[in-house]
C-alpha positions, 0 to 999 in steps of 0.5 A: 526477500524480493527487492525490485532495483526500480523499487525507490529506497528511502534514504537512511543518513549517517548515525541512523537519521532517516530524513523525508525522500526528496521528490522532484515533482512536489515543493512545499510552497506549491500545489499538486495540480488537480490533486491538492493545494499547497496546504493540502500538500502539506497535510498529505505529504510533508507533515506525515512524512516528517512525522514518520521519519522522526518517530523511526529516529526516535525508536531506532536510536543506536541501531544499525543502519537498515533499509526500510524494506528490510525492516518492514519484511523481517521485523514484522513478527517482532512485537517488541520492535512494532513501533519501529516496523509501523513507522517504517512501513508508513514512511515506504507507503507514503513515498511510494504513493506519492511517487506516481501521483504526478498531478494533472493540470486539467483536473480541478481541485474543489474550492470548498469541501464537497457537500453531502448531496454528492453521495447521491450522483449517479456515477459516470458510465462513459465509455471512454476512460481518461487517463489509461496507461496505453494513452501515455505509451505504457502498453506493456502495463495496459496488457498486463491489466487487461489479461489481469482483470478483464478490462482497464474499466474493471480494473479501475472500478476495483481499484477505486472501490477498494480505496473507497471502502477504506474508512480509516488509515490505509493504502490500495495496491496494485501488486504482482504476485510472485510465483513461489520457489515450489511453482518455479520448480515445477515449471520450465520457464527460463527467466534468468535473473528475472523475477517470476509473477503469474498475475496482478492483484489489487489488495488494501493494507490498513494502517501500517500494514504493508504488501511485503508481509501481507501473506505472513503472520505478524498480526498473528504475534499480536494475537498471541500476546492478547491471548496471553493477556486475557489468560492471566486475567482469566486466572484471577477472574474466570468468566463465561465471557473471557473464556469465549474471547479467549476461545475466538482468539484461538480460533482466530489464529489457527485460522491465520496460520492455515490461510498463510503460505510462508512462500507467497510474496507480492511486489508492489507496483502502485499505491493510492494513499486512502487515508482522511489526512490525505484528502479531508483537507481539500475535498471534505468529508463527502468528497473521497469518491472525487479525490480518488477520481482526481488521483487516478486521473494524475497517475503517472503510469511510466512510474508504474510500468518502470517498476516492472523492470526485473520482472517477467510474466509467467507463461504457465496458464497452471500457476 
């Protein structure tokens, strides 16, 4: 497993009690400038983090203390422990997203829900992109983004459109793809203790999904459970519909098993909370695009670049 020292860890207290992490830039009775009102911030952060921590405590009573990253990575294949994994992932994802969302006083939070007419607005095409990483001195990150996506404009478009495409609960991530051990053995990069990565990517996770197990076969366990239940039912009621469903599940499982590379891993650098619980109160049913624009302009790229500490990019173009 990979765990960058720069990745913030959630605090596990004595007697296995998890708590909402303390973030210096947010306060329960204040707004997050340019993103959330005080009430919106309660919905987006405080109430959800408290709920996830409480649920995690409920399902981990009497168990050995474990870092959240380890729970997410190691227990993702356990159907029995799915509730523990889900709440650990939700709490981790939410905290990770909030770490880099530090506000922007120049942005305006809508005074009321944005109307449906916003759906007909032509997207802005101005050449100048606000809050580029380079504008805040994060030139290394800026260069990596251009190398991976072609330009900051292309990166922003991909990032925000990916987040916009999530219709329910989920997060959109900027990740670095870790070079596998077999690839490291093939090339002659001398990296010392640093983790080698080849490229940056944008990916979506849904519900309690995590980039830690994005390419692992955790969901196959659930498919297996469902298939067994359907097979048991088919013994009592052998119908064509049940048989077809079982066949479909087997095909999906086989495809996933063939696609999974057990060595492949992603290192998270940035997360955007795409859940309606984050944006619905302040932006309304038609305001998600404006929410995402505000999130972009309120992102603290210094936090994102700090997560590159301990990483180095492979110079081998064949990887």
